[in-house]
C-alpha positions, 0 to 999 in steps of 0.5 A, spaced: 872 719 661 872 717 669 866 715 672 865 714 680 858 710 679 854 708 673 851 715 673 856 720 676 862 722 672 868 726 674 869 732 670 874 736 674 881 738 672 888 738 674 892 745 675 900 743 675 901 751 673 899 755 679 905 755 684 901 758 690 894 757 692 890 763 694 897 766 692 899 764 699 900 757 699 906 753 695 903 747 691 909 743 690 904 737 687 899 742 684 892 742 686 885 739 682 879 742 681 873 737 682 867 738 678 862 732 678 856 731 672 850 726 674 847 723 668 839 722 669 832 725 666 835 731 668 842 732 668 846 735 674 853 739 674 856 740 681 861 746 682 865 748 676 873 749 675 877 755 675 876 759 669 883 758 666 881 751 665 874 752 662 876 749 655 878 743 658 872 743 662 867 744 657 870 738 653 870 733 658 862 735 659 861 734 652 864 727 652 859 725 657 853 728 654 854 728 647 850 734 645 845 733 651 844 739 656 845 740 663 839 742 667 841 744 673 848 747 676 849 745 684 853 751 687 856 748 693 861 753 694 862 760 691 870 761 691 872 762 684 877 756 683 870 752 683 865 758 681 870 760 675 866 757 669 859 759 672 858 765 667 860 761 661 856 755 663 850 760 663 852 762 656 853 755 653 846 752 657 842 759 657 836 755 660 840 752 666 837 753 673 843 754 678 841 751 685 844 754 691 842 758 698 841 765 699 848 766 701 850 763 694 846 768 690 848 774 694 855 772 691 853 770 685 850 776 683 856 780 686 861 776 682 857 774 676 851 779 675 847 773 675 840 774 678 835 770 674 834 762 673 836 761 680 833 755 684 833 756 692 834 751 697 834 751 704 837 746 710 834 739 708 830 741 702 831 735 696 831 735 689 829 729 684 832 729 677 829 722 676 833 716 679 837 721 683 834 725 689 839 730 692 838 733 699 842 739 701 845 741 708 848 748 710 855 748 712 856 755 713 864 757 715 866 751 712 870 755 710 865 760 707 859 763 709 855 760 703 858 753 703 853 747 703 853 739 702 849 736 697 848 728 698 845 723 693 841 719 697 841 714 691 848 712 690 850 715 698 855 720 695 856 726 699 859 732 695 862 736 700 865 742 697 872 744 700 871 739 706 875 733 706 879 736 701 887 736 700 892 739 696 895 735 690 893 734 683 890 727 681 896 723 678 891 718 673 886 716 678 881 719 681 878 715 687 882 713 692 883 705 690 886 708 683 891 711 686 897 711 692 894 716 697 900 716 701 902 723 699 895 726 700 895 725 707 900 730 709 897 735 704 890 734 707 893 736 714 897 742 710 890 744 707 886 744 713 891 748 717 892 753 712 885 754 709 880 751 714 884 751 720 880 757 723 873 754 723 874 748 727 867 749 731 863 750 724 867 743 721 865 740 728 857 742 727 858 739 720 861 733 721 855 732 727 850 734 722 852 728 718 853 723 723 847 719 721 847 719 714 849 713 710 855 716 706 859 711 702 863 716 697 865 723 699 866 727 693 870 733 695 872 739 690 880 738 691 884 731 691 881 724 691 874 721 691 874 718 698 871 711 697 875 705 701 879 711 705 873 715 707 873 714 714 880 716 715 879 722 711 873 724 716 877 722 722 883 727 720 878 733 719 874 731 726 881 731 729 884 737 727 877 741 728 877 739 735 884 741 735 887 735 738 894 734 736 898 727 736 903 725 741 909 729 737 913 736 738 913 742 733 920 746 734 920 752 730 926 757 731 928 764 728 936 764 727 941 769 725 948 767 727 947 759 729 946 760 737 938 759 737 939 754 732 944 750 737 939 751 742 933 748 738 938 742 736 939 741 744 932 741 745 930 736 740 936 731 742 933 731 749 926 730 746 928 724 742 932 721 749 925 722 752 922 717 747 919 722 743 919 720 736 915 725 732 919 731 732 918 736 726 924 742 726 923 748 722 927 754 721 922 759 720 927 763 716 927 758 710 921 754 711 914 756 708 909 758 714 904 753 711 908 747 713 910 749 720 902 751 721 901 743 718 905 741 724 903 745 729 896 743 728 898 735 727 902 735 734 900 736 741 907 740 743 910 746 740 916 749 742 918 756 739 925 760 739 927 766 737 933 771 738 931 778 740 931 783 733 931 790 734 928 789 741 922 785 738 921 778 736 925 775 730 920 777 724 919 770 721 917 768 728 913 774 729 909 773 723 908 766 724 905 767 731 900 772 728 898 766 723 897 761 729 893 766 733 889 768 727 887 760 727 886 760 734 889 754 735 887 751 742 890 746 747 897 746 745 903 744 750 908 750 749 915 751 751 919 757 749 926 759 748 931 765 746 937 769 745 940 776 745 946 780 745 945 786 749 938 786 751 933 781 751 926 781 749 924 775 745 923 770 751 918 775 754 914 776 748 913 769 747 911 768 754 905 773 752 904 769 746 903 763 750 898 766 755 894 770 749 893 763 746 891 760 753 896 754 752 899 750 757 906 752 759 911 746 760 918 747 763 922 753 764 923 758 758 931 758 756 934 765 755 941 765 752 946 771 752 951 771 747 954 765 747 954 763 754 952 756 754 945 754 756 945 747 754 943 744 761 937 748 761 935 747 754 936 739 755 931 740 761 926 744 757 926 738 752 926 733 758 920 736 761 916 736 754 917 729 753 915 727 760 909 732 759 907 728 753 908 721 756 
């Protein structure tokens, strides 16, 4: 059984079966549902797992407790991938007290019809279980309204709900010093962009609230336990929640017959010649939006191209623009281009999108009719973005 400290045990599970998280976001490397058991005079369980893995989950708990009971369940987040086993847990341990806030209990009643055996906590409240004292911090809209963090003052461990989490199952090790964390960083950015991305201000408030807390270990509900690399995890969430992109460019385009794609290739070439090394290119028609959103959150420059389609924007680009607007991505440098055969509309609509997002427009937009060359204009757009980034 994996232990994080002398008293804290990992009893989470890996899901390598699910193809889409929230039935939306691809999981090429799976995902973990993390739960933690603290053995003390009063035993504490923090969050549960998806109900599909209840048998394995309870087996892990039994291996630690060896017939003992759980006295408290702390619910940091009520999303079903973390609360799915609460009803079964109450059946197994009928005297268990469920710890949460008022919002938690509203959802608990709605999802599980549980209204008794509750222990309500508010901001700054504490709970002592013997050797451990837990302090509770509300973190509303990170990324649900009931979310809270639980801080173990004894071992200096922050149980952070979904914050600082990442896609990707755990491959043997649980903590960051037990595994190669390289693959998790891009997946952390993709997780943030797609799951948390809209809630930058609440994330900033939560980070600031914890700024004076001595955190040595972060136990999120997804991904590795952060010990040696906890600062990097916090820094990524801090940067993304401030909508601060690094110096690079995401080029995304719609494409039917190759003309818009060739415009994108020319712009990318000019960017490279201008000294930009971090360039992510995506054909929106065959790249899942979650990867495009990841790069838009990560890089400061965004260049979007679309052919006109039925007097509108190409459908895959139109859908992407909606996803970007939904997340209210701020502070991007924006370039745009498009193509048409008999009546141009996409470039005008891209211009309106940039104004709606209040992004800074860089360079002159490029619009290509049929196959009439716009190579020099495309190069000028790429060069202008490179110069602005520098």
